[in-house]
C-alpha positions in Angstrom: -9.7 25.1 -19.8 -6.0 24.4 -19.6 -5.6 27.0 -16.9 -8.1 25.1 -14.7 -6.2 21.9 -15.3 -3.0 23.5 -14.2 -4.7 24.8 -11.0 -6.1 21.3 -10.2 -2.6 19.8 -10.7 -1.0 22.4 -8.6 -3.6 21.9 -5.8 -3.1 18.1 -5.9 0.7 18.5 -5.7 0.2 21.0 -2.9 -1.9 18.6 -1.0 0.7 15.9 -1.3 3.3 18.3 0.1 1.2 19.3 3.0 -0.2 15.8 3.9 2.3 13.0 3.7 -0.2 10.2 3.1 -2.6 12.2 1.0 -5.1 12.1 3.9 -5.3 14.4 7.0 -5.5 11.3 9.2 -2.8 8.8 9.8 -5.0 6.5 11.8 -8.7 5.8 11.1 -10.4 3.6 13.8 -12.7 1.8 11.4 -10.0 1.0 8.9 -8.8 -2.6 9.3 -5.4 -1.8 7.9 -4.9 1.1 10.3 -5.8 -1.2 13.1 -3.4 -3.9 11.9 -0.6 -1.4 11.6 -1.3 -0.2 15.1 -1.3 -3.7 16.5 -5.0 -3.7 17.4 -6.0 -6.4 15.0 -4.2 -9.7 14.4 -2.3 -10.4 11.2 0.6 -12.4 9.9 3.1 -9.7 9.3 5.8 -10.7 6.8 7.5 -7.3 6.7 7.2 -4.0 8.4 9.1 -0.7 8.3 8.1 2.9 9.0 6.3 3.3 5.6 4.8 -0.2 4.8 3.4 -3.3 6.1 3.3 -6.6 4.2 0.7 -9.1 5.5 -0.7 -12.4 4.4 -4.3 -12.1 3.1 -6.8 -13.6 5.6 -8.6 -15.4 2.7 -5.8 -16.1 0.3 -6.6 -17.1 -3.3 -3.1 -18.4 -3.9 -0.2 -19.6 -1.6 1.6 -16.2 -2.0 -1.4 -13.9 -1.6 0.2 -11.0 0.2 -0.9 -7.4 0.7 1.5 -4.5 0.7 -0.2 -1.7 2.7 1.1 1.8 3.4 1.2 2.6 7.1 -0.3 6.1 6.3 -4.0 5.9 5.8 -5.6 6.0 2.3 -9.3 5.5 2.1 -8.9 3.7 -1.2 -6.8 3.8 -4.4 -9.1 6.5 -5.8 -7.5 8.9 -3.3 -4.0 8.4 -4.8 -2.7 11.4 -6.8 0.1 11.6 -9.4 2.4 12.8 -6.6 2.0 9.3 -5.0 3.6 7.5 -7.9 6.8 6.9 -6.0 4.9 5.5 -3.1 3.1 3.0 -5.5 6.5 2.1 -7.1 8.0 1.5 -3.7 5.0 -0.8 -2.8 5.5 -2.8 -6.0 9.2 -3.2 -5.4 8.6 -4.3 -1.8 5.9 -6.7 -3.0 8.3 -8.3 -5.5 11.1 -8.6 -2.9 8.8 -10.3 -0.3 7.4 -12.6 -3.0 10.9 -13.5 -4.2 12.0 -14.2 -0.6 9.1 -16.6 -0.1 9.4 -18.2 -3.5 13.1 -19.0 -2.7 12.1 -20.5 0.7 9.6 -22.9 -1.0 11.2 -25.1 -3.7 8.8 -26.0 -6.4 6.4 -23.2 -5.6 4.6 -21.4 -8.4 3.5 -17.9 -8.9 0.0 -16.9 -10.1 -0.4 -13.2 -10.8 -3.9 -11.7 -11.4 -4.4 -8.1 -12.5 -7.2 -6.2 -10.9 
């Protein structure tokens, strides 16, 4: 029913308000991205702030294959909720900025974008 839909939406928004990253854990030991963010695993870090980490993929498909990773742990994209839309927008903006910076540093470089 529509009432149940509203309750689910309210619960999802409530969860986002209570848990900043959408997960009760900010560090998960067996998550490679948590370990990279904590400095426990090596990575070529291109950018870092309190919310995000941009790293070079360890098996790049293209020259500019970068990963924008939130510092807060998310098990996977299926755990994102509508209240995380601004987080995803900020990730996309950061990815474009880092990419533009690297494209300008490499004259003659080209960009290949693949949608997942």
